[in-house]
C-alpha positions in Angstrom: 25.8 3.8 -1.3 29.2 2.1 -1.6 28.7 -1.7 -1.6 30.9 -2.4 1.4 29.1 0.3 3.4 25.7 -1.1 2.4 26.6 -4.6 3.6 28.1 -3.3 6.9 25.2 -1.1 7.7 22.3 -3.5 7.0 23.6 -7.0 7.9 25.5 -8.3 10.9 28.9 -10.1 10.4 29.0 -13.9 10.1 30.2 -15.5 13.2 33.5 -17.5 13.2 31.7 -20.8 13.7 29.3 -20.2 10.8 32.0 -18.8 8.5 33.2 -22.4 8.1 29.9 -23.2 6.4 30.5 -20.6 3.6 32.0 -21.5 0.3 34.9 -19.5 -1.0 34.0 -16.6 -3.3 37.0 -17.2 -5.6 35.7 -17.4 -9.2 32.2 -17.9 -7.9 30.5 -16.1 -10.8 33.0 -16.6 -13.6 30.5 -18.3 -15.8 28.1 -15.4 -15.8 28.4 -13.5 -19.1 29.0 -9.7 -19.1 25.8 -9.4 -21.3 23.4 -11.6 -23.2 20.5 -11.5 -25.7 18.0 -12.6 -23.0 17.9 -12.8 -19.2 17.9 -16.6 -19.3 21.6 -16.7 -20.3 22.3 -14.7 -17.2 20.0 -16.2 -14.5 20.6 -19.9 -15.5 24.3 -19.9 -14.7 23.7 -17.6 -11.8 21.2 -20.1 -10.3 23.9 -22.8 -10.6 26.4 -20.6 -8.8 24.1 -19.5 -6.1 23.0 -23.1 -5.3 26.5 -24.6 -5.4 27.4 -26.6 -2.3 29.6 -29.3 -1.0 29.0 -31.8 1.8 29.7 -29.1 4.5 29.6 -25.8 2.7 27.3 -23.7 0.6 26.9 -20.2 -0.8 24.0 -19.3 1.6 23.5 -22.0 4.3 19.8 -22.9 4.8 18.6 -21.0 1.7 17.8 -22.2 -1.8 17.4 -20.2 -5.0 14.8 -21.1 -7.6 13.7 -19.9 -11.0 10.3 -18.4 -10.1 9.6 -16.9 -13.6 8.6 -20.2 -15.0 5.9 -20.7 -12.4 3.3 -18.7 -14.3 0.8 -19.5 -17.1 1.6 -16.2 -18.8 5.1 -15.3 -17.7 5.4 -12.3 -20.0 2.0 -10.6 -19.2 1.7 -7.8 -16.6 0.0 -9.1 -13.5 1.3 -12.6 -14.1 5.0 -12.0 -14.2 7.2 -13.3 -11.3 10.9 -12.6 -10.6 13.6 -14.5 -12.3 15.1 -15.8 -9.0 13.5 -16.1 -5.6 15.4 -17.1 -2.4 13.6 -19.3 0.1 14.3 -21.3 3.2 14.4 -25.0 2.5 11.0 -25.6 4.1 9.3 -22.7 2.3 10.8 -23.8 -1.0 9.0 -27.1 -0.6 5.8 -25.3 0.3 6.1 -23.2 -2.9 6.5 -26.4 -5.0 3.3 -27.8 -3.6 1.3 -24.8 -4.9 -0.1 -24.5 -8.5 1.7 -22.2 -10.9 -1.4 -20.1 -11.0 -0.8 -19.2 -7.3 0.8 -15.9 -6.4 2.2 -17.5 -3.3 5.9 -17.4 -4.3 6.6 -13.9 -3.2 4.8 -14.6 0.0 7.4 -17.1 0.9 10.4 -15.3 -0.6 13.3 -14.1 1.6 14.6 -11.9 -1.2 14.4 -11.9 -5.0 16.8 -11.2 -7.9 15.6 -9.6 -11.2 17.8 -9.9 -14.2 18.3 -7.6 -17.2 20.5 -8.9 -20.0 22.9 -5.9 -20.3 24.3 -3.1 -18.2 22.7 -0.6 -20.6 19.4 -1.5 -18.8 20.5 -0.5 -15.3 17.9 1.7 -13.6 20.3 4.1 -12.0 23.4 6.2 -12.7 26.1 6.5 -10.0 27.6 9.9 -9.3 31.3 10.3 -10.2 33.7 8.8 -7.7 35.4 12.2 -7.0 32.1 14.1 -6.5 31.8 16.3 -3.4 28.8 16.5 -1.2 27.2 19.3 -3.2 27.6 17.4 -6.5 26.2 14.2 -5.0 23.2 16.2 -3.7 22.5 17.6 -7.1 23.1 14.3 -8.9 20.1 12.8 -10.7 20.2 9.1 -9.7 17.5 7.7 -11.8 18.6 7.0 -15.4 17.2 9.0 -18.3 17.5 7.7 -21.8 17.3 9.6 -25.1 16.2 6.5 -26.9 12.4 6.2 -26.2 12.3 2.4 -26.7 15.0 1.8 -24.2 13.6 4.3 -21.7 10.2 2.6 -21.9 11.8 -0.8 -21.3 13.8 0.4 -18.4 10.9 2.2 -16.8 8.8 -0.8 -17.2 11.5 -3.1 -15.7 11.9 -0.8 -12.7 8.1 -0.8 -12.3 8.2 -4.6 -12.4 10.8 -4.6 -9.6 8.6 -2.3 -7.5 5.6 -4.5 -8.1 7.4 -7.6 -6.8 8.6 -5.7 -3.7 5.0 -4.4 -3.1 3.7 -8.0 -3.3 6.2 -9.2 -0.7 5.1 -6.4 1.6 1.5 -7.2 1.0 1.8 -10.9 1.6 4.3 -10.9 4.5 4.7 -9.0 7.7 7.8 -7.0 6.9 9.7 -4.0 8.2 12.0 -4.0 5.1 12.9 -6.2 2.1 16.2 -6.9 0.3 16.4 -7.5 -3.4 19.1 -7.6 -6.1 18.9 -6.1 -9.5 21.2 -7.6 -12.2 22.1 -5.8 -15.5 24.3 -8.3 -17.3 27.0 -9.3 -14.8 26.6 -6.0 -12.9 24.5 -6.0 -9.7 23.1 -3.6 -7.2 21.9 -4.5 -3.7 18.6 -3.0 -2.7 16.9 -2.4 0.6 13.2 -1.3 0.6 11.2 0.0 3.5 8.1 2.1 3.9 10.0 5.4 3.3 11.6 4.4 0.0 14.6 2.6 -1.4 18.4 2.5 -0.7 20.6 1.0 -3.3 24.3 0.2 -3.5 26.7 1.3 -6.2 26.9 -0.9 -9.3 29.5 -3.7 -9.2 30.5 -6.5 -11.5 30.0 -9.9 -9.8 32.6 -11.5 -12.1 35.3 -9.0 -11.0 34.1 -8.7 -7.4 32.4 -12.0 -6.5 33.4 -11.4 -2.8 30.9 -8.6 -2.5 27.8 -10.6 -3.5 29.1 -13.7 -1.7 29.6 -11.7 1.5 26.1 -10.2 1.3 24.5 -13.6 0.7 26.5 -15.2 3.6 25.5 -12.5 6.0 21.9 -12.7 4.8 21.8 -16.4 5.3 23.2 -16.2 8.8 21.0 -13.3 9.8 17.9 -13.7 12.1 14.4 -13.3 10.8 14.2 -9.8 12.1 17.5 -8.9 10.5 16.2 -10.1 7.2 13.2 -7.7 7.6 10.5 -9.9 9.2 8.2 -8.6 11.9 8.8 -11.0 14.7 5.8 -9.8 16.7 3.7 -12.0 14.3 3.9 -15.8 14.6 1.8 -18.7 13.5 -1.1 -19.6 15.8 -1.5 -23.0 17.4 -4.4 -25.3 16.4 -6.3 -24.5 19.5 -5.9 -20.8 18.9 -7.1 -21.2 15.3 -10.2 -23.0 16.5 -10.9 -20.1 18.9 -10.5 -17.6 16.1 -12.7 -19.5 13.7 -15.6 -19.9 16.2 -15.4 -16.3 17.4 -15.4 -14.9 13.8 -18.3 -17.2 12.8 -20.4 -16.0 15.7 -19.6 -12.3 15.0 -20.4 -12.6 11.2 -23.8 -14.2 12.1 -24.5 -11.3 14.5 -23.6 -8.6 12.0 -25.2 -10.0 8.9 -27.8 -12.4 10.1 -27.0 -15.0 7.5 -26.7 -18.8 7.5 -25.6 -21.6 5.2 -23.6 -20.8 2.1 -24.0 -17.0 2.7 -22.4 -17.4 6.1 -19.6 -19.6 4.8 -18.9 -17.0 2.1 -18.8 -14.2 4.6 -16.4 -16.1 6.9 -13.9 -16.6 4.1 -13.4 -12.8 4.0 -11.7 -13.0 7.4 -10.5 -16.6 7.9 -8.4 -19.0 5.8 -7.8 -22.4 7.3 -4.2 -23.0 8.3 -3.3 -19.3 8.0 -4.1 -17.9 11.5 -1.4 -15.8 13.2 -0.8 -14.4 16.6 0.1 -10.7 16.8 1.8 -9.2 19.8 0.9 -5.6 20.6 2.9 -3.5 23.0 -0.1 -1.9 24.7 0.4 1.7 25.9 -1.0 2.7 29.3 -4.1 4.7 28.5 -3.5 7.0 31.5 0.2 7.5 30.7 1.0 7.3 26.9 4.7 7.4 27.7 4.5 3.9 29.3 3.9 0.5 28.0 1.7 -1.5 30.3 2.4 -4.9 28.8 1.9 -7.1 25.7 -1.4 -8.3 24.5 -2.0 -11.1 21.9 -4.5 -11.1 19.1 -5.4 -13.7 16.5 -5.7 -12.6 12.8 -6.0 -14.4 9.5 -7.1 -12.8 6.2 -6.9 -9.0 6.1 -9.8 -6.9 4.9 -7.6 -4.2 3.6 -4.1 -4.6 2.1 -1.8 -1.8 0.8 -0.9 -2.1 -2.9 1.9 0.4 -2.6 5.3 0.6 -0.9 5.6 3.9 0.8 3.3 5.8 3.2 1.1 4.5 6.0 0.3 1.3 4.1 -2.5 0.3 6.5 -3.5 -3.4 6.8 -6.7 -4.1 8.6 -8.0 -7.3 10.2 -10.9 -8.7 12.1 -9.0 -10.0 15.1 -9.8 -12.0 18.2 -8.4 -11.0 21.6 -6.7 -14.1 22.8 -7.4 -13.5 26.5 -11.1 -12.8 26.2 -12.2 -14.2 22.9 -13.7 -10.9 21.9 -13.8 -9.9 18.2 -12.0 -6.5 17.6 -10.5 -4.6 14.7 -6.7 -4.7 14.3 -5.1 -1.8 12.4 -1.5 -2.4 11.4 0.0 0.8 9.9 3.1 2.8 9.5 2.3 5.9 11.4 3.2 9.5 10.7 5.1 11.6 13.3 2.9 13.2 15.9 0.0 12.0 18.1 -0.8 8.3 17.9 -4.3 7.5 16.7 -5.1 5.6 19.8 -4.3 8.6 21.9 -6.5 10.8 19.7 -9.5 8.4 19.9 -9.1 8.2 23.7 -9.3 12.0 23.9 -12.5 11.9 21.7 -14.1 9.3 23.9 -13.2 11.3 27.0 -14.8 14.4 25.5 -18.1 12.5 24.9 -17.9 12.4 21.1 -20.6 10.0 19.7 -20.1 7.2 17.2 -16.3 6.9 17.5 -14.8 3.5 18.2 -13.2 2.7 21.5 -9.5 1.6 21.9 -8.8 -1.9 23.3 -5.0 -1.6 22.9 -2.5 0.4 20.8 1.3 0.6 20.6 4.4 0.7 18.4 6.4 -2.2 17.0 10.0 -1.8 18.0 12.8 -2.6 15.6 16.4 -1.5 15.8 15.5 2.0 14.8 12.9 4.2 16.6 9.4 2.7 16.3 7.5 3.6 13.1 5.0 0.7 12.8 1.9 0.9 14.9 -0.8 -1.6 15.8 -4.1 -0.3 17.0 -7.0 -2.5 18.2 -10.5 -1.1 18.2 -13.5 -2.4 20.1 -16.2 -2.0 17.4 -16.1 -4.3 14.3 -18.4 -4.1 11.4 -18.8 -3.8 7.6 -18.3 -1.0 5.2 -20.9 1.0 3.4 -20.8 -1.3 0.4 -22.9 -3.7 2.6 -25.8 -1.2 3.1 -29.3 -2.8 3.0 -31.0 0.3 1.5 -31.7 4.0 1.4 -32.7 4.2 5.1 -29.6 2.5 6.4 -27.3 4.6 4.2 -28.8 7.9 5.4 -29.1 6.7 9.0 -25.5 5.4 9.3 -24.1 8.6 7.7 -26.2 10.7 10.0 -24.4 9.0 12.9 -21.1 9.9 11.2 -22.3 13.5 10.9 -22.9 13.5 14.7 -19.3 12.2 15.2 -18.0 15.0 13.0 -20.0 17.7 14.9 -19.1 16.4 18.3 -15.4 16.2 17.5 -15.5 19.8 16.3 -17.7 21.2 19.1 -16.3 19.2 22.1 -12.7 18.4 21.1 -11.9 21.2 18.5 -10.8 18.5 16.0 -11.8 17.7 12.5 -11.4 14.4 10.7 -10.1 15.6 7.3 -10.5 12.3 5.5 -14.3 11.5 5.3 -14.4 8.7 2.8 -16.3 5.5 2.1 -13.4 3.5 3.7 -13.6 5.3 7.0 -17.2 4.5 7.9 -18.3 1.2 9.3 -21.7 -0.3 10.0 -22.0 -2.1 13.4 -25.0 -4.2 14.5 -25.0 -3.5 18.3 -28.6 -4.6 19.1 -30.3 -7.5 17.3 -33.2 -6.1 15.2 -32.1 -2.5 15.6 -30.7 -0.4 12.8 -27.0 -0.7 12.4 -25.0 2.2 13.7 -22.5 4.2 11.7 -19.0 4.7 13.2 -16.4 7.2 11.9 -13.0 5.6 12.0 -9.4 6.4 11.0 -8.6 9.6 12.9 -4.9 9.4 12.2 -4.9 12.4 9.8 -7.3 14.5 11.9 -6.2 17.8 13.2 -7.0 20.4 15.8 -8.6 23.6 14.6 -7.9 27.3 15.4 -10.4 29.9 16.6 -11.7 30.3 13.0 -12.3 26.6 12.6 -9.4 26.0 10.2 -7.0 23.0 10.8 -3.6 24.1 12.0 -2.0 21.8 9.4 -2.5 23.5 6.1 -1.4 20.5 3.9 -4.1 19.0 1.7 -5.0 15.6 3.0 -7.8 13.1 2.5 -9.2 10.9 -0.2 -9.2 12.7 -3.6 -12.6 11.6 -4.9 -14.3 12.9 -1.8 -12.4 16.1 -1.2 -14.4 19.4 -1.1 -14.2 21.8 -4.0 -12.5 24.5 -1.8 -9.7 22.1 -0.7 -9.2 20.9 -4.3 -9.0 24.5 -5.5 -6.9 25.9 -2.6 -5.1 23.2 -0.6 -3.3 25.7 1.6 -6.5 27.1 2.9 -6.9 24.6 5.7 -9.7 22.1 6.3 -12.9 23.1 8.1 -15.9 21.2 9.4 -17.7 22.4 6.3 -15.2 20.7 4.1 -15.8 17.4 5.9 -19.6 17.9 5.6 -19.1 18.3 1.8 -17.0 15.2 1.7 -19.8 13.3 3.5 -22.2 14.5 0.9 -20.0 13.0 -1.8 -19.7 9.8 0.1 -23.5 9.5 0.1 -23.8 10.3 -3.6 -21.0 7.8 -4.4 -22.7 5.0 -2.4 -26.0 5.9 -4.0 -24.6 5.5 -7.5 -23.0 2.1 -6.7 -25.5 0.6 -4.3 -29.0 2.1 -5.0 -31.1 1.5 -8.2 -31.0 4.2 -11.0 -31.2 4.5 -14.7 -27.5 4.5 -15.5 -27.4 0.8 -16.2 -24.3 0.3 -18.5 -21.2 -0.4 -16.4 -19.1 1.7 -18.8 -21.4 4.7 -18.5 -21.4 4.5 -14.7 -17.6 4.3 -14.7 -17.4 7.4 -16.9 -19.8 9.3 -14.5 -17.8 8.3 -11.4 -14.4 9.0 -13.0 -15.4 12.5 -14.3 -17.2 13.5 -11.1 -15.0 12.1 -8.4 -11.6 11.0 -9.8 -10.5 13.3 -12.6 -7.4 15.4 -12.0 -4.8 17.4 -13.9 -1.3 18.5 -13.1 -0.3 22.1 -13.6 1.8 24.8 -12.0 3.5 22.2 -9.7 0.4 20.7 -8.1 -2.7 18.5 -8.8 -6.0 20.2 -9.7 -9.5 18.8 -9.8 -13.1 19.2 -8.8 -14.4 20.9 -12.0 -17.4 18.5 -12.2 -18.2 19.1 -8.6 -18.2 22.9 -9.1 -20.3 22.6 -12.2 -22.9 20.4 -10.4 -22.9 22.8 -7.4 -23.8 25.7 -9.8 -26.5 24.1 -11.9 -26.9 20.4 -10.9 -25.3 19.4 -14.3 -24.4 16.0 -13.1 -27.5 15.3 -10.9 -29.6 15.8 -14.1 -27.8 12.8 -15.7 -29.0 10.2 -13.3 -32.5 9.3 -12.1 -32.7 7.3 -8.9 -35.6 4.9 -8.4 -36.0 6.3 -4.9 -37.5 9.7 -4.8 -36.3 9.9 -1.2 -32.6 9.7 -2.0 -33.1 12.2 -4.9 -34.9 14.6 -2.5 -32.2 14.3 0.1 -29.3 14.8 -2.3 -30.9 17.8 -4.0 -31.8 19.5 -0.7 -28.4 19.0 0.8 -26.8 20.2 -2.4 -29.0 23.3 -2.2 -27.8 23.9 1.4 -24.2 23.6 0.3 -24.6 25.8 -2.8 -28.0 27.5 -2.8 -29.6 28.2 -6.2 -29.8 31.8 -7.3 -33.3 32.4 -6.0 -32.5 31.1 -2.5 -29.0 32.6 -2.0 -30.1 35.6 0.1 -32.3 33.5 2.4 -30.0 30.4 2.7 -26.7 32.2 2.9 -25.8 30.4 6.2 -27.4 27.0 5.5 -23.9 25.4 5.2 -21.8 27.4 7.6 -24.3 26.7 10.4 -24.5 22.8 10.7 -27.7 23.1 12.7 -29.7 23.5 9.5 -28.4 20.2 8.1 -28.7 18.5 11.4 -32.4 19.5 11.8 -33.3 18.6 8.2 -31.5 15.2 8.3 -33.1 14.2 11.6 -36.6 15.1 10.4 -36.0 13.4 7.0 -35.2 10.1 8.8 -38.7 10.2 10.4 -40.3 9.5 7.0 -42.2 6.3 7.0 -41.6 5.6 3.3 -37.8 5.4 3.4 -36.7 2.3 1.5 -35.2 -0.3 3.8 -34.2 -3.1 1.4 -33.6 -1.5 -2.0 -29.8 -2.0 -2.2 -28.3 -3.3 -5.4 -24.8 -3.9 -6.7 -24.2 -1.6 -9.7 -21.2 -2.4 -11.8 -18.9 0.5 -12.8 -16.2 -0.9 -15.0 -14.6 0.4 -18.2 -14.0 -2.1 -21.1 -11.0 -4.3 -20.5 -8.1 -3.5 -22.8 -5.2 -5.8 -23.2 -2.0 -4.1 -22.3 0.6 -4.5 -25.1 3.8 -5.4 -23.5 7.1 -3.9 -24.6 9.1 -6.3 -22.4 9.3 -9.9 -23.6 12.1 -12.2 -22.6 11.8 -14.0 -25.9 13.0 -10.8 -27.7 16.8 -10.6 -27.7 18.4 -7.4 -26.5 21.1 -5.9 -28.8 23.5 -3.6 -26.9 24.7 -0.5 -28.8 28.0 -0.9 -30.5 30.9 0.5 -28.5 32.0 2.3 -31.6 28.7 4.2 -31.6 29.4 5.7 -28.2 31.7 8.6 -27.6 34.4 8.0 -24.9 33.8 11.4 -23.4 30.0 11.0 -23.2 29.3 11.8 -19.5 25.6 12.6 -19.9 23.9 12.9 -16.5 20.2 11.9 -16.4 17.8 14.8 -16.1 14.7 12.8 -15.2 13.6 13.3 -11.5 14.0 10.2 -9.3 11.1 7.9 -9.2 11.6 7.2 -5.5 12.5 10.4 -3.8 13.8 8.6 -0.8 16.6 7.0 -2.8 18.1 10.3 -3.8 17.5 11.8 -0.4 19.4 9.1 1.4 22.1 9.1 -1.2 23.1 12.6 -0.2 24.0 11.3 3.2 26.5 8.7 2.0 30.2 9.1 1.5 31.9 9.6 -1.8 31.9 6.3 -3.8 34.3 4.6 -6.4 34.5 5.6 -10.1 31.6 4.7 -12.4 32.2 2.0 -15.0 32.5 3.3 -18.5 29.5 1.3 -19.7 27.4 3.3 -17.2 28.0 6.5 -19.0 26.9 5.1 -22.4 23.2 4.7 -21.8 22.0 8.1 -23.2 23.2 7.1 -26.6 21.6 3.6 -26.6 19.7 3.0 -29.8 17.8 -0.3 -29.4 15.6 -2.3 -27.0 15.6 -5.0 -24.5 13.3 -7.7 -23.2 12.6 -9.5 -20.1 11.1 -12.5 -18.3 9.5 -13.5 -15.0 9.7 -15.6 -11.9 7.7 -16.5 -8.8 5.9 -15.1 -5.6 4.2 -16.3 -2.0 3.8 -15.7 1.9 6.4 -16.7 4.4 5.4 -19.7 6.4 5.8 -17.8 9.6 3.5 -14.9 8.4 0.9 -16.0 6.0 -0.7 -12.7 5.3 -3.0 -12.6 2.2 
C-alpha cells in the first residue's frame, strides 16, 4: 500500500492545536546510515532522532522510544530476543524499567515496536512495479525469495522474529490491531497487524522522505487508545473490585478441588495475579431477540487460562471471571469469531432442545470497533477444570460419558454435531459436594447442522488434528458425522490415559514418540495434509495398543472393547457390523461399565512426554556484521520477481485492492543475486498498564 494511503487510512489527522507540539521533519533522520554492518549502527542514531525534543515540541508527544533488545540475559537466543526499539507511554516506560531484564513484560506495555535490519537487501518484501496494472499486482509475489540460501534463511528468520514479537503483544494486551515498523538500513515499511493478517506500506527511505515517518509517528502519538489498536472495553479494576474477584475465585477453587493451604494458593495463582485485575464490558445480546443488545454487563478477569500463541484465526483467550453485579464465578471466552451463527446463540438452542451436559450462557455479544464487529465475548455459567486434572480412571470414563450424552443429544434433538471433540473442549465441574464431577462439552463455535444422512452441511475439515477420525483425515470433503465425533472421543480418552494414568511407558522420550506418531504425525502431498496412518494400523490389528500396558485392567478393557466396536476384529465383523453406526451399543456398554465396583478412583499420575531438548543454532547474531553484495556484482536489468508464496496470505490479498504505487528502488531489485549473510539483535516486551493480560 502506498505510504501516504496507509497513513490516511489507519490514523486520524493531527488537530491544529496539537500540531504545534510536533517537531519539524526537516533532516529528522539525516544521521541514519543507508546501511551498516550491524543493526546497532542503525537503531542507535534512530533512537536519538525519535526521542529528540525541545521545551515545547517532540517527535511523538507523550511517547518515548527505548532500546528493548538489551533487556535480555540472552539477547541473541530464540525465545529470549526482544525488539530493537519499543515505543511506550511515559508511565509505562517507567513501569518497564522497574521490571527485571528476565521479564517478558516489555511487549505487554509496548504501543508499537521497530525491528532493524542493517541493509535494504534484508527487506522481507518486494514491491510491485510502479506502473503495474491491477492484474499484474494481483499476480505479484509480495514476499521476497532469495537464491542465496544463507540470506534467505536470515530473512525468513527475521520475519519470523517480527511475527513472534507481534504475537506476544496480542497475547499480553487486549488488542484489535497492532502497528509496527520494519527497518532495512535506512528504508522502512509501516505495518498493521490484525487477526486476519498483515497490511504493509511500500518501502521508503527515511533519509529522503523523513516527513512520512514523522507524520505517522505524530498521528500515532495523538491518536486515542482505540485508534492505536487497544480494546477499550477492558479497563483496570478498582481495589474493591479486585478484592471481590480474589475472594470469589478463592471460594470457587476450594469448591472445585477441595484443597487448602499451599495447594489452594498454587491453584489460585492460575487465575489471579495481584494488581492485575481488569473489568471487561460485554454488550449482552437479548436471548429472545439476537438482533438486539439488551445492555452492557461487567465482568472481572485476571490471568487467562488459555492464551493464543498465533496471530490469525479465532485466537481464543479464556478466563475464570466474576460477574460484577452478582459475584458469581463464570467462564469468559474472548475470541475472534467466524462468520455465521454466534456460539452463544447455538448454545441457547441446545439448552432449549434439552441437550444434556452443555454449559448455559450468562451473556454474549460482539465488541464494536470502527469496522463491523468481529471480536466476541461469551460468558458461560459453568466453570471447571480440564481433563488434565482427573482424579482417576472412574472420573475419566464418567466425565467423558457425560460428554457422549451431550454429543448424542445434540445430534438427536438439535440435528447438530460438535466437530471438534478434543481434550481442550471438555471440562470437569463439581456441582454437588461429594458427588462425582460432571463432564461438560464446550466450544460449539465450529459445530454444524447435519443433513438427513447425518453429514455436516459444511464439508470443510475442521477440528483438532490429533483427535480427528481416520475417515476425516483420509477424506476431509466427506463431511463430519456423529460417528467421527465418537471416534474423536475415543482418542481423547486414550490420550488422557497415556498422560494421566499409570502404565509401563516410563521414559518421557518414549512416550513423546508414541504420542507424536499416533496422534500428531502428518505429511503434505497433492496440495493437502495427510495423516492417521497409525490410527488405521491400530484399528486393523491393535499395533499401538500392544506397545503399552496400563496398570488398570479396567481402562485396558474399556479401550479394547470400544476399539472393537469402532473396527471389529475379523471374527466379529459379521456380528458387530453396526456396533459403531448405532450409538446405542456404545451407550449401553459404557453405562454398564461404570457400574463396576472396582473402577479406580484415585490412580491419576502425571506422565511426562517430552523429547530431549536440543539447543537451536542461531543463524542470526547481531554481533556478526552483514556485508552487502557489491553493486558491481548485480546486473542493472535484474528484475527478478520472487516466486515463493506469501507467508501471510492476507498481505497479498489486501494488496490487490490497493492503487498503483510509486517505482521500486533499484536496491530492491537486487536481492536475488545477494551472496552473503546478515545478523541481528534484540529488544524488549510487556503488558499495557491499562490491560495487563498475561
